[in-house]
GUTORNU-34977 format. One line per 2 residues: number of its first residue (from 1); their letters; for each residue x, z, y of C-alpha. Coordinates in pm, 1 decimal. Each point is the difference from the previous one (the first is absolute). Example, Ala and Ser with C-alpha at 12.3 -4.5 7.8 and 13.67 -1.06 7.14 Angstrom:
// residues 2
1 = AS = 1230.0,780.0,-450.0 | 137.0,-66.0,344.0
This chain:
// residues 61
1 = ML = -1215.4,2042.9,-3808.1 | -136.8,271.3,227.6
3 = NF = 351.8,69.6,130.3 | 42.3,-369.7,89.8
5 = IK = -320.5,3.2,206.7 | 108.1,315.6,186.7
7 = NF = 338.3,-155.5,79.2 | -165.2,-322.9,114.9
9 = RN = -235.3,187.3,235.4 | 282.9,206.9,149.3
11 = DE = 238.9,-293.0,43.6 | 34.4,-89.8,370.3
13 = DG = 249.2,-288.5,-24.5 | -274.0,-256.0,56.8
15 = AV = -118.3,176.9,314.3 | 352.0,-5.4,142.8
17 = TV = 26.3,-371.4,-74.7 | -327.9,-66.1,181.4
19 = DW = 126.2,198.5,299.8 | 317.3,-209.5,14.7
21 = VV = -196.9,-324.2,-27.2 | -229.3,103.2,284.5
23 = LT = 295.5,109.1,214.3 | 186.0,-325.3,-65.5
25 = AA = -309.6,-206.0,81.4 | -41.9,190.1,326.9
27 = IV = 362.1,-65.0,98.8 | -30.3,-371.2,-81.5
29 = GL = -326.0,-21.4,195.5 | 159.9,170.0,299.0
31 = GI = 292.9,-241.0,-13.7 | -231.8,-299.7,-6.2
33 = AV = -197.4,140.3,294.0 | 318.1,50.6,203.9
35 = LT = 127.6,-349.8,-78.9 | -335.0,-150.8,95.4
37 = SV = -16.8,181.7,332.6 | 361.6,-74.4,95.4
39 = GG = 10.4,-356.4,-134.1 | -150.7,-170.4,304.3
41 = GT = 235.4,167.2,244.9 | 308.7,-84.8,-201.3
43 = AA = -107.0,-363.9,-34.3 | -46.2,-28.6,376.8
45 = LS = 333.1,169.0,64.4 | 183.3,-229.6,-241.1
47 = DK = -155.7,-303.2,170.9 | 125.8,124.9,338.3
49 = IS = 348.0,58.9,-138.0 | 2.3,-345.6,-159.3
51 = SN = -101.4,-176.2,321.3 | 258.6,194.5,204.1
53 = LA = 275.1,-88.3,-247.0 | -103.3,-364.8,-1.0
55 = AA = 12.9,-13.5,380.4 | 336.9,175.3,22.6
57 = TI = 303.0,-200.0,98.7 | 362.8,62.0,-82.5
59 = AT = 257.5,-54.7,269.3 | 296.1,-203.7,-113.5
61 = Y = 323.3,-25.1,194.8
C-alpha cells in the first residue's frame, strides 16, 4: 500500500493533462477574440462586394 501512495504522489500525468487543457483553452479563447475583432470588418466588406456585384452589368452582343 505504501508503494502505491509513493507512485501516486510521483505520477505527473495529471499535471501534463491540466497543462494541455489550459493551453487548448487559451488557443480557443484567442481564436474567438480574433474572430470577434475581425467580424465587423468582414461583414462590411461582404456587404460592399454584394452591392457592387448587384449593380454590375454584363455587356451582351
